[in-house]
C-alpha positions as CSV (number, residue, x, y, z in Angstrom):
1,M,-26.5,15.5,10.0
2,A,-24.2,13.6,7.7
3,E,-22.2,10.8,9.4
4,K,-18.4,11.5,9.6
5,K,-16.2,9.2,7.6
6,K,-13.4,7.6,9.6
7,T,-10.0,8.2,7.9
8,K,-7.3,5.6,8.1
9,T,-3.9,7.3,8.1
10,R,-0.4,5.9,8.1
11,Y,2.4,8.1,9.3
12,L,5.9,7.9,8.0
13,D,8.4,9.4,10.4
14,I,11.8,10.1,8.8
15,N,14.8,11.2,10.9
16,I,18.1,12.2,9.4
17,D,21.2,11.7,11.5
18,E,24.9,10.9,11.0
19,R,24.0,7.3,9.9
20,G,21.7,8.6,7.2
21,F,17.9,8.1,7.1
22,V,16.1,6.3,9.8
23,S,12.4,5.9,9.2
24,K,9.4,4.4,10.9
25,L,6.0,3.6,9.5
26,I,3.3,4.1,12.1
27,G,-0.4,3.4,12.1
28,A,-0.5,-0.1,10.7
29,K,-1.0,-3.2,13.0
30,K,2.8,-3.0,13.6
31,S,5.4,-0.3,13.3
32,Y,8.1,-0.9,10.8
33,N,11.6,0.6,11.0
34,F,13.6,1.3,7.8
35,S,17.3,1.7,8.5
36,D,18.0,2.1,4.8
37,I,16.4,4.6,2.4
38,K,16.5,2.0,-0.3
39,L,13.8,-0.1,1.5
40,L,11.7,3.1,1.8
41,R,12.0,3.9,-1.9
42,N,10.9,0.3,-2.7
43,L,7.7,0.8,-0.6
44,L,7.0,4.2,-2.1
45,S,7.8,3.5,-5.8
46,N,5.9,4.9,-8.8
47,E,4.5,1.4,-9.5
48,K,3.0,1.1,-6.1
49,A,1.6,4.6,-6.2
50,K,-0.2,3.6,-9.5
51,I,-1.5,0.5,-7.8
52,L,-2.9,2.5,-4.9
53,Y,-4.5,5.0,-7.3
54,V,-6.2,2.3,-9.4
55,L,-7.4,0.5,-6.3
56,K,-9.0,3.8,-5.1
57,K,-10.5,4.8,-8.5
58,Q,-11.4,1.6,-10.4
59,K,-11.7,-1.0,-7.7
60,P,-10.5,-4.1,-9.7
61,V,-12.0,-7.4,-8.7
62,S,-8.7,-9.4,-8.7
63,I,-5.0,-9.0,-8.9
64,Y,-5.2,-10.2,-12.5
65,A,-7.7,-7.5,-13.3
66,L,-5.4,-4.9,-11.6
67,A,-2.4,-6.2,-13.7
68,K,-4.5,-5.8,-16.9
69,I,-5.6,-2.2,-16.0
70,L,-1.9,-1.3,-15.3
71,G,-0.6,-3.1,-18.4
72,R,1.9,-4.9,-16.2
73,D,3.0,-8.5,-15.7
74,F,0.8,-10.4,-13.2
75,K,3.7,-11.7,-11.2
76,S,5.2,-8.2,-10.7
77,V,1.9,-6.8,-9.6
78,R,1.3,-9.7,-7.2
79,E,4.7,-9.0,-5.6
80,D,3.9,-5.3,-5.3
81,V,0.4,-5.8,-3.7
82,K,1.9,-8.3,-1.2
83,I,4.3,-5.6,-0.1
84,L,1.5,-3.1,0.2
85,E,-0.5,-5.6,2.2
86,R,2.4,-6.3,4.5
87,F,2.7,-2.7,5.4
88,G,-1.0,-2.2,6.0
89,F,-1.9,-0.2,2.9
90,I,-4.3,-2.8,1.4
91,E,-6.0,-6.0,2.3
92,F,-7.5,-8.9,0.4
93,H,-11.1,-9.9,0.3
94,A,-11.9,-13.4,-1.0
95,E,-14.5,-13.3,-3.8
96,K,-16.1,-16.4,-5.2
97,H,-16.9,-16.6,-8.9
98,G,-18.6,-19.9,-9.6
99,K,-16.1,-22.6,-8.6
100,R,-13.2,-20.1,-8.6
101,E,-12.1,-17.9,-5.8
102,S,-10.1,-14.7,-6.4
103,L,-8.5,-12.3,-4.0
104,M,-9.8,-8.8,-4.4
105,P,-7.2,-6.1,-3.3
106,V,-8.9,-3.4,-1.3
107,L,-7.3,-0.1,-0.3
108,I,-7.7,0.4,3.4
109,I,-5.9,3.7,4.0
110,D,-7.0,7.2,2.9
111,K,-3.9,9.1,3.7
112,L,-0.1,8.7,4.1
113,E,1.6,11.5,5.9
114,M,5.4,12.0,5.9
115,I,7.2,13.8,8.7
116,I,10.8,14.6,8.0
117,N,13.0,15.6,11.0
118,I,16.3,17.1,10.0
C-alpha cells in the first residue's frame, strides 16, 4: 500500500464585524492576528502567490535564482520571501556551493484554506 503523504495546511480565519475584518492565520508555529485587511492583502499579494507557485514547480536553488525566474529585483524578492518565512509558508535550507553558501527557499505548506465568517 502506498504511504500517505502528510499535508501541511495553514488556515486563515476571517471574521467580519463592526470594526471591519479581523483575521487569524492558524497552523504555523504561531498564530497571527490581522486587525487590518491591508496587512492580509500584503501577505496574499499576486507577487507572493507567484513566488509560492515557482517554489512548488521549479524549486530554485537560491533567492537570486528565484528572482531571475520571476524577472524581479533581488531585493524585492528577498523581502517577500522573508515575509513568507515569517508566516510559516516557506523555510530556508543552507546549500554550500564551493566556498559560497546560499539559502534555498523551500515551500513547506501544501494548502491554504480561508474561512470567512460574516
